[in-house]
NUMAR-274266 format. One record per atom (N, C-alpha, C, O, CB): x, y, z; residue in one letter; atom name. Coordinates in nm, 3 decimals, m for minus. Glycine has a CB too. Layout:
residues N
     east    north       up  res  atom
        X        Y        Z    A    CA
...
//
This chain:
residues 98
     east    north       up  res  atom
   m4.158   m2.807   m8.094    A     N
   m4.218   m2.942   m8.080    A    CA
   m4.281   m2.986   m8.213    A     C
   m4.284   m3.105   m8.246    A     O
   m4.327   m2.942   m7.965    A    CB
   m4.331   m2.887   m8.288    D     N
   m4.391   m2.919   m8.419    D    CA
   m4.286   m2.977   m8.513    D     C
   m4.314   m3.069   m8.590    D     O
   m4.455   m2.794   m8.482    D    CB
   m4.164   m2.921   m8.508    D     N
   m4.056   m2.970   m8.591    D    CA
   m4.020   m3.114   m8.553    D     C
   m4.000   m3.199   m8.640    D     O
   m3.932   m2.880   m8.579    D    CB
   m4.014   m3.140   m8.424    A     N
   m3.979   m3.274   m8.375    A    CA
   m4.088   m3.372   m8.419    A     C
   m4.058   m3.484   m8.461    A     O
   m3.963   m3.275   m8.219    A    CB
   m4.212   m3.329   m8.407    R     N
   m4.323   m3.416   m8.447    R    CA
   m4.318   m3.444   m8.597    R     C
   m4.332   m3.559   m8.640    R     O
   m4.458   m3.351   m8.408    R    CB
   m4.298   m3.339   m8.676    A     N
   m4.294   m3.354   m8.822    A    CA
   m4.178   m3.446   m8.862    A     C
   m4.192   m3.529   m8.952    A     O
   m4.280   m3.217   m8.891    A    CB
   m4.065   m3.429   m8.795    G     N
   m3.949   m3.512   m8.824    G    CA
   m3.976   m3.657   m8.792    G     C
   m3.938   m3.747   m8.868    G     O
   m3.828   m3.464   m8.746    G    CB
   m4.042   m3.679   m8.679    Y     N
   m4.073   m3.817   m8.638    Y    CA
   m4.173   m3.881   m8.734    Y     C
   m4.158   m3.998   m8.771    Y     O
   m4.129   m3.820   m8.494    Y    CB
   m4.274   m3.806   m8.775    V     N
   m4.373   m3.857   m8.870    V    CA
   m4.304   m3.893   m9.002    V     C
   m4.336   m3.995   m9.064    V     O
   m4.487   m3.752   m8.893    V    CB
   m4.210   m3.809   m9.046    A     N
   m4.135   m3.838   m9.169    A    CA
   m4.054   m3.967   m9.154    A     C
   m4.044   m4.047   m9.247    A     O
   m4.042   m3.720   m9.205    A    CB
   m3.995   m3.986   m9.035    T     N
   m3.919   m4.108   m9.005    T    CA
   m4.010   m4.230   m9.013    T     C
   m3.974   m4.332   m9.072    T     O
   m3.853   m4.099   m8.866    T    CB
   m4.128   m4.218   m8.954    L     N
   m4.225   m4.329   m8.956    L    CA
   m4.268   m4.361   m9.098    L     C
   m4.280   m4.477   m9.136    L     O
   m4.349   m4.294   m8.870    L    CB
   m4.292   m4.257   m9.176    Q     N
   m4.337   m4.277   m9.314    Q    CA
   m4.230   m4.349   m9.396    Q     C
   m4.261   m4.439   m9.474    Q     O
   m4.372   m4.141   m9.378    Q    CB
   m4.104   m4.309   m9.379    A     N
   m3.994   m4.373   m9.451    A    CA
   m3.980   m4.519   m9.406    A     C
   m3.955   m4.608   m9.488    A     O
   m3.861   m4.296   m9.427    A    CB
   m3.998   m4.542   m9.277    W     N
   m3.989   m4.677   m9.220    W    CA
   m4.098   m4.766   m9.281    W     C
   m4.071   m4.880   m9.320    W     O
   m4.003   m4.672   m9.065    W    CB
   m4.219   m4.715   m9.288    L     N
   m4.329   m4.791   m9.347    L    CA
   m4.300   m4.823   m9.493    L     C
   m4.322   m4.936   m9.538    L     O
   m4.461   m4.713   m9.334    L    CB
   m4.252   m4.724   m9.565    Q     N
   m4.224   m4.739   m9.707    Q    CA
   m4.127   m4.855   m9.731    Q     C
   m4.140   m4.929   m9.829    Q     O
   m4.168   m4.608   m9.765    Q    CB
   m4.029   m4.869   m9.640    R     N
   m3.930   m4.978   m9.654    R    CA
   m3.993   m5.115   m9.635    R     C
   m3.936   m5.216   m9.679    R     O
   m3.818   m4.959   m9.554    R    CB
   m4.108   m5.120   m9.570    H     N
   m4.175   m5.248   m9.545    H    CA
   m4.285   m5.280   m9.646    H     C
   m4.356   m5.380   m9.634    H     O
   m4.233   m5.248   m9.406    H    CB
   m4.298   m5.192   m9.746    M     N
   m4.403   m5.212   m9.847    M    CA
   m4.364   m5.323   m9.944    M     C
   m4.250   m5.331   m9.990    M     O
   m4.429   m5.081   m9.924    M    CB
   m4.460   m5.408   m9.973    Q     N
   m4.442   m5.509  m10.077    Q    CA
   m4.559   m5.492  m10.174    Q     C
   m4.672   m5.532  m10.145    Q     O
   m4.435   m5.656  m10.016    Q    CB
   m4.531   m5.432  m10.287    Y     N
   m4.638   m5.406  m10.385    Y    CA
   m4.697   m5.541  m10.427    Y     C
   m4.624   m5.625  m10.479    Y     O
   m4.585   m5.325  m10.510    Y    CB
   m4.827   m5.563  m10.406    P     N
   m4.885   m5.694  m10.441    P    CA
   m4.871   m5.727  m10.590    P     C
   m4.904   m5.645  m10.676    P     O
   m5.033   m5.697  m10.402    P    CB
   m4.821   m5.847  m10.619    E     N
   m4.799   m5.890  m10.759    E    CA
   m4.927   m5.876  m10.843    E     C
   m4.923   m5.831  m10.958    E     O
   m4.749   m6.036  m10.763    E    CB
   m5.038   m5.917  m10.783    R     N
   m5.164   m5.911  m10.858    R    CA
   m5.205   m5.767  m10.888    R     C
   m5.264   m5.738  m10.992    R     O
   m5.276   m5.982  m10.779    R    CB
   m5.171   m5.677  m10.795    A     N
   m5.201   m5.536  m10.818    A    CA
   m5.113   m5.481  m10.931    A     C
   m5.158   m5.399  m11.012    A     O
   m5.180   m5.453  m10.688    A    CB
   m4.987   m5.526  m10.935    I     N
   m4.896   m5.483  m11.042    I    CA
   m4.948   m5.535  m11.176    I     C
   m4.952   m5.461  m11.275    I     O
   m4.749   m5.534  m11.015    I    CB
   m4.987   m5.662  m11.177    A     N
   m5.038   m5.723  m11.301    A    CA
   m5.160   m5.647  m11.353    A     C
   m5.181   m5.635  m11.474    A     O
   m5.073   m5.872  m11.278    A    CB
   m5.241   m5.598  m11.260    R     N
   m5.362   m5.523  m11.298    R    CA
   m5.336   m5.374  m11.312    R     C
   m5.429   m5.297  m11.336    R     O
   m5.472   m5.546  m11.196    R    CB
   m5.210   m5.334  m11.297    R     N
   m5.170   m5.192  m11.306    R    CA
   m5.247   m5.105  m11.207    R     C
   m5.285   m4.993  m11.238    R     O
   m5.192   m5.140  m11.449    R    CB
   m5.270   m5.158  m11.088    Q     N
   m5.343   m5.083  m10.986    Q    CA
   m5.248   m4.987  m10.913    Q     C
   m5.140   m5.026  m10.869    Q     O
   m5.410   m5.178  m10.885    Q    CB
   m5.293   m4.863  m10.902    Q     N
   m5.217   m4.762  m10.829    Q    CA
   m5.315   m4.685  m10.742    Q     C
   m5.435   m4.684  m10.767    Q     O
   m5.141   m4.666  m10.926    Q    CB
   m5.263   m4.621  m10.640    G     N
   m5.349   m4.541  m10.555    G    CA
   m5.281   m4.506  m10.425    G     C
   m5.168   m4.548  m10.399    G     O
   m5.479   m4.613  m10.529    G    CB
   m5.349   m4.430  m10.344    T     N
   m5.297   m4.390  m10.214    T    CA
   m5.395   m4.432  m10.106    T     C
   m5.510   m4.389  m10.105    T     O
   m5.271   m4.236  m10.208    T    CB
   m5.347   m4.517  m10.017    A     N
   m5.427   m4.557   m9.901    A    CA
   m5.383   m4.471   m9.784    A     C
   m5.264   m4.445   m9.768    A     O
   m5.411   m4.712   m9.869    A    CB
   m5.476   m4.426   m9.704    T     N
   m5.440   m4.345   m9.588    T    CA
   m5.451   m4.432   m9.462    T     C
   m5.556   m4.490   m9.435    T     O
   m5.531   m4.219   m9.576    T    CB
   m5.342   m4.439   m9.387    L     N
   m5.336   m4.518   m9.265    L    CA
   m5.343   m4.428   m9.143    L     C
   m5.278   m4.324   m9.136    L     O
   m5.208   m4.602   m9.261    L    CB
   m5.424   m4.471   m9.046    Y     N
   m5.427   m4.406   m8.915    Y    CA
   m5.365   m4.505   m8.818    Y     C
   m5.402   m4.622   m8.819    Y     O
   m5.575   m4.365   m8.871    Y    CB
   m5.272   m4.460   m8.736    F     N
   m5.220   m4.550   m8.633    F    CA
   m5.172   m4.471   m8.512    F     C
   m5.147   m4.351   m8.519    F     O
   m5.106   m4.637   m8.689    F    CB
   m5.160   m4.543   m8.401    V     N
   m5.113   m4.483   m8.276    V    CA
   m4.988   m4.559   m8.234    V     C
   m4.989   m4.682   m8.225    V     O
   m5.225   m4.488   m8.163    V    CB
   m4.881   m4.485   m8.207    V     N
   m4.757   m4.548   m8.159    V    CA
   m4.725   m4.495   m8.019    V     C
   m4.755   m4.381   m7.986    V     O
   m4.638   m4.520   m8.257    V    CB
   m4.664   m4.582   m7.937    D     N
   m4.618   m4.535   m7.806    D    CA
   m4.472   m4.494   m7.818    D     C
   m4.414   m4.501   m7.927    D     O
   m4.637   m4.646   m7.696    D    CB
   m4.413   m4.452   m7.707    R     N
   m4.274   m4.401   m7.709    R    CA
   m4.174   m4.502   m7.764    R     C
   m4.075   m4.464   m7.826    R     O
   m4.232   m4.360   m7.569    R    CB
   m4.201   m4.631   m7.741    L     N
   m4.109   m4.736   m7.784    L    CA
   m4.132   m4.776   m7.930    L     C
   m4.062   m4.863   m7.983    L     O
   m4.123   m4.857   m7.694    L    CB
   m4.231   m4.712   m7.995    G     N
   m4.258   m4.745   m8.134    G    CA
   m4.356   m4.861   m8.151    G     C
   m4.376   m4.911   m8.261    G     O
   m4.130   m4.778   m8.204    G    CB
   m4.417   m4.902   m8.038    R     N
   m4.517   m5.009   m8.049    R    CA
   m4.645   m4.952   m8.107    R     C
   m4.688   m4.842   m8.072    R     O
   m4.544   m5.075   m7.909    R    CB
   m4.706   m5.029   m8.197    V     N
   m4.831   m4.985   m8.259    V    CA
   m4.946   m5.030   m8.169    V     C
   m4.970   m5.149   m8.151    V     O
   m4.846   m5.044   m8.405    V    CB
   m5.016   m4.932   m8.112    L     N
   m5.124   m4.960   m8.017    L    CA
   m5.257   m4.982   m8.088    L     C
   m5.344   m5.054   m8.039    L     O
   m5.137   m4.846   m7.916    L    CB
   m5.271   m4.917   m8.203    D     N
   m5.399   m4.923   m8.275    D    CA
   m5.372   m4.880   m8.419    D     C
   m5.284   m4.797   m8.444    D     O
   m5.508   m4.831   m8.206    D    CB
   m5.446   m4.936   m8.512    Y     N
   m5.431   m4.891   m8.651    Y    CA
   m5.555   m4.927   m8.730    Y     C
   m5.627   m5.022   m8.698    Y     O
   m5.305   m4.952   m8.717    Y    CB
   m5.577   m4.850   m8.834    R     N
   m5.690   m4.880   m8.924    R    CA
   m5.667   m4.807   m9.055    R     C
   m5.585   m4.716   m9.066    R     O
   m5.827   m4.838   m8.860    R    CB
   m5.742   m4.849   m9.154    L     N
   m5.741   m4.781   m9.283    L    CA
   m5.832   m4.660   m9.270    L     C
   m5.952   m4.674   m9.245    L     O
   m5.787   m4.877   m9.400    L    CB
   m5.776   m4.543   m9.286    E     N
   m5.853   m4.419   m9.273    E    CA
   m5.928   m4.390   m9.402    E     C
   m6.042   m4.345   m9.402    E     O
   m5.761   m4.301   m9.235    E    CB
   m5.859   m4.417   m9.514    Q     N
   m5.920   m4.392   m9.644    Q    CA
   m5.868   m4.495   m9.744    Q     C
   m5.748   m4.523   m9.749    Q     O
   m5.889   m4.247   m9.694    Q    CB
   m5.959   m4.551   m9.820    S     N
   m5.924   m4.655   m9.917    S    CA
   m5.847   m4.599  m10.036    S     C
   m5.865   m4.483  m10.073    S     O
   m6.049   m4.727   m9.966    S    CB
   m5.762   m4.683  m10.093    S     N
   m5.689   m4.646  m10.214    S    CA
   m5.779   m4.664  m10.337    S     C
   m5.746   m4.619  m10.447    S     O
   m5.559   m4.731  m10.229    S    CB
   m5.894   m4.730  m10.315    G     N
   m5.982   m4.762  m10.427    G    CA
   m5.960   m4.904  m10.478    G     C
   m6.033   m4.951  m10.565    G     O
   m5.960   m4.662  m10.540    G    CB
   m5.857   m4.971  m10.424    H     N
   m5.827   m5.110  m10.463    H    CA
   m5.809   m5.195  m10.338    H     C
   m5.727   m5.164  m10.251    H     O
   m5.699   m5.117  m10.553    H    CB
   m5.886   m5.303  m10.330    R     N
   m5.880   m5.388  m10.211    R    CA
   m5.741   m5.446  m10.188    R     C
   m5.695   m5.455  m10.074    R     O
   m5.982   m5.500  m10.223    R    CB
   m5.673   m5.486  m10.295    L     N
   m5.538   m5.543  m10.282    L    CA
   m5.442   m5.443  m10.217    L     C
   m5.362   m5.480  m10.130    L     O
   m5.484   m5.586  m10.420    L    CB
   m5.449   m5.318  m10.258    L     N
   m5.360   m5.216  m10.204    L    CA
   m5.395   m5.183  m10.059    L     C
   m5.307   m5.162   m9.976    L     O
   m5.365   m5.090  m10.290    L    CB
   m5.525   m5.178  m10.030    D     N
   m5.568   m5.150   m9.893    D    CA
   m5.519   m5.261   m9.799    D     C
   m5.470   m5.234   m9.689    D     O
   m5.724   m5.138   m9.885    D    CB
   m5.533   m5.386   m9.845    R     N
   m5.490   m5.499   m9.762    R    CA
   m5.339   m5.494   m9.738    R     C
   m5.293   m5.524   m9.628    R     O
   m5.528   m5.632   m9.829    R    CB
   m5.264   m5.456   m9.841    E     N
   m5.118   m5.445   m9.826    E    CA
   m5.081   m5.334   m9.728    E     C
   m4.987   m5.350   m9.650    E     O
   m5.052   m5.418   m9.964    E    CB
   m5.154   m5.222   m9.730    A     N
   m5.124   m5.113   m9.637    A    CA
   m5.137   m5.162   m9.493    A     C
   m5.056   m5.126   m9.407    A     O
   m5.219   m4.992   m9.662    A    CB
   m5.240   m5.243   m9.466    L     N
   m5.261   m5.296   m9.331    L    CA
   m5.158   m5.403   m9.297    L     C
   m5.109   m5.410   m9.184    L     O
   m5.402   m5.354   m9.318    L    CB
   m5.123   m5.487   m9.394    A     N
   m5.022   m5.591   m9.371    A    CA
   m4.886   m5.526   m9.346    A     C
   m4.807   m5.574   m9.265    A     O
   m5.015   m5.689   m9.493    A    CB
   m4.862   m5.417   m9.417    M     N
   m4.734   m5.346   m9.407    M    CA
   m4.712   m5.292   m9.266    M     C
   m4.601   m5.299   m9.214    M     O
   m4.728   m5.233   m9.507    M    CB
   m4.817   m5.237   m9.205    I     N
   m4.798   m5.179   m9.072    I    CA
   m4.771   m5.291   m8.970    I     C
   m4.700   m5.269   m8.872    I     O
   m4.923   m5.096   m9.029    I    CB
   m4.828   m5.410   m8.994    E     N
   m4.799   m5.523   m8.906    E    CA
   m4.653   m5.566   m8.922    E     C
   m4.585   m5.593   m8.823    E     O
   m4.894   m5.642   m8.936    E    CB
   m4.604   m5.572   m9.046    R     N
   m4.464   m5.609   m9.071    R    CA
   m4.368   m5.506   m9.015    R     C
   m4.259   m5.540   m8.969    R     O
   m4.440   m5.626   m9.221    R    CB
   m4.409   m5.379   m9.018    A     N
   m4.320   m5.268   m8.982    A    CA
   m4.308   m5.248   m8.831    A     C
   m4.221   m5.175   m8.784    A     O
   m4.370   m5.140   m9.045    A    CB
   m4.395   m5.314   m8.754    A     N
   m4.393   m5.296   m8.608    A    CA
   m4.286   m5.387   m8.546    A     C
   m4.268   m5.499   m8.594    A     O
   m4.532   m5.326   m8.546    A    CB
   m4.216   m5.343   m8.442    P     N
   m4.228   m5.208   m8.386    P    CA
   m4.160   m5.104   m8.475    P     C
   m4.067   m5.134   m8.550    P     O
   m4.167   m5.203   m8.245    P    CB
   m4.208   m4.982   m8.462    M     N
   m4.157   m4.869   m8.539    M    CA
   m4.037   m4.808   m8.466    M     C
   m4.008   m4.846   m8.353    M     O
   m4.268   m4.762   m8.563    M    CB
   m3.969   m4.713   m8.531    P     N
   m3.861   m4.642   m8.460    P    CA
   m3.917   m4.573   m8.334    P     C
   m4.031   m4.527   m8.332    P     O
   m3.793   m4.537   m8.554    P    CB
   m3.834   m4.567   m8.230    Q     N
   m3.877   m4.504   m8.106    Q    CA
   m3.893   m4.354   m8.123    Q     C
   m3.830   m4.292   m8.209    Q     O
   m3.778   m4.534   m7.993    Q    CB
   m3.978   m4.297   m8.038    M     N
   m4.000   m4.153   m8.038    M    CA
   m3.873   m4.083   m7.991    M     C
   m3.808   m4.129   m7.897    M     O
   m4.120   m4.115   m7.949    M    CB
   m3.836   m3.972   m8.054    P     N
   m3.718   m3.898   m8.005    P    CA
   m3.746   m3.836   m7.867    P     C
   m3.860   m3.809   m7.832    P     O
   m3.678   m3.787   m8.107    P    CB
   m3.641   m3.816   m7.791    A     N
   m3.654   m3.762   m7.655    A    CA
   m3.720   m3.624   m7.655    A     C
   m3.781   m3.584   m7.557    A     O
   m3.516   m3.753   m7.588    A    CB
   m3.706   m3.551   m7.767    S     N
   m3.762   m3.416   m7.774    S    CA
   m3.915   m3.416   m7.776    S     C
   m3.978   m3.312   m7.754    S     O
   m3.710   m3.345   m7.898    S    CB
   m3.975   m3.531   m7.801    L     N
   m4.121   m3.541   m7.794    L    CA
   m4.159   m3.595   m7.657    L     C
   m4.105   m3.697   m7.614    L     O
   m4.178   m3.631   m7.909    L    CB
   m4.251   m3.528   m7.590    I     N
   m4.283   m3.569   m7.453    I    CA
   m4.411   m3.653   m7.444    I     C
   m4.444   m3.702   m7.336    I     O
   m4.298   m3.447   m7.366    I    CB
   m4.481   m3.668   m7.555    A     N
   m4.606   m3.745   m7.552    A    CA
   m4.581   m3.890   m7.515    A     C
   m4.475   m3.945   m7.545    A     O
   m4.677   m3.737   m7.689    A    CB
   m4.678   m3.953   m7.448    S     N
   m4.665   m4.096   m7.415    S    CA
   m4.702   m4.181   m7.536    S     C
   m4.654   m4.293   m7.553    S     O
   m4.753   m4.133   m7.293    S    CB
   m4.789   m4.126   m7.620    D     N
   m4.820   m4.191   m7.747    D    CA
   m4.863   m4.084   m7.848    D     C
   m4.889   m3.969   m7.811    D     O
   m4.931   m4.300   m7.730    D    CB
   m4.870   m4.124   m7.973    M     N
   m4.901   m4.027   m8.077    M    CA
   m4.987   m4.091   m8.185    M     C
   m4.958   m4.202   m8.231    M     O
   m4.773   m3.970   m8.138    M    CB
   m5.092   m4.020   m8.225    A     N
   m5.176   m4.066   m8.335    A    CA
   m5.121   m4.002   m8.463    A     C
   m5.094   m3.882   m8.468    A     O
   m5.328   m4.030   m8.312    A    CB
   m5.107   m4.085   m8.566    V     N
   m5.049   m4.039   m8.692    V    CA
   m5.138   m4.082   m8.807    V     C
   m5.191   m4.193   m8.808    V     O
   m4.906   m4.094   m8.710    V    CB
   m5.155   m3.994   m8.904    V     N
   m5.227   m4.030   m9.028    V    CA
   m5.129   m4.006   m9.142    V     C
   m5.083   m3.894   m9.163    V     O
   m5.361   m3.944   m9.046    V    CB
   m5.099   m4.112   m9.217    V     N
   m5.003   m4.098   m9.327    V    CA
   m5.059   m4.158   m9.456    V     C
   m5.127   m4.261   m9.453    V     O
   m4.870   m4.165   m9.292    V    CB
   m5.028   m4.093   m9.569    P     N
   m5.066   m4.149   m9.698    P    CA
   m4.963   m4.255   m9.738    P     C
   m4.843   m4.234   m9.723    P     O
   m5.077   m4.038   m9.806    P    CB
   m5.011   m4.367   m9.789    I     N
   m4.925   m4.473   m9.840    I    CA
   m4.948   m4.480   m9.990    I     C
   m5.052   m4.527  m10.037    I     O
   m4.953   m4.611   m9.770    I    CB
   m4.848   m4.433  m10.066    R     N
   m4.863   m4.425  m10.210    R    CA
   m4.816   m4.553  m10.280    R     C
   m4.703   m4.598  m10.261    R     O
   m4.787   m4.305  m10.264    R    CB
   m4.903   m4.607  m10.360    F     N
   m4.868   m4.722  m10.444    F    CA
   m4.861   m4.669  m10.587    F     C
   m4.964   m4.642  m10.649    F     O
   m4.972   m4.841  m10.430    F    CB
   m4.740   m4.654  m10.638    A     N
   m4.723   m4.599  m10.773    A    CA
   m4.632   m4.689  m10.853    A     C
   m4.522   m4.724  m10.809    A     O
   m4.665   m4.455  m10.767    A    CB
   m4.676   m4.727  m10.970    L     N
   m4.594   m4.810  m11.059    L    CA
   m4.497   m4.722  m11.135    L     C
   m4.532   m4.613  m11.180    L     O
   m4.683   m4.890  m11.158    L    CB
   m4.375   m4.770  m11.147    R     N
   m4.272   m4.692  m11.219    R    CA
   m4.308   m4.688  m11.367    R     C
   m4.235   m4.628  m11.446    R     O
   m4.130   m4.753  m11.199    R    CB
//
């Protein structure tokens, strides 16, 4: 079950990453950092609750992390191998300039 959970969390993280839009103003200011997101998803991938668990140190990046989870919903559905009705997840969202 741990493998299934880890796999699903990795899927969610990749899904979120695809919905990231690095804020132009943050790029202009060369802002980088990692915001930590806490959220709860149900079996269908609906986001039941979410919040910023830890700030990236930049308000623009923190705001984008929260906007991103709204854009990304609904998330991929839970695999059948997971029996939970919902799951709380904490993931780091990395904002890194190339």
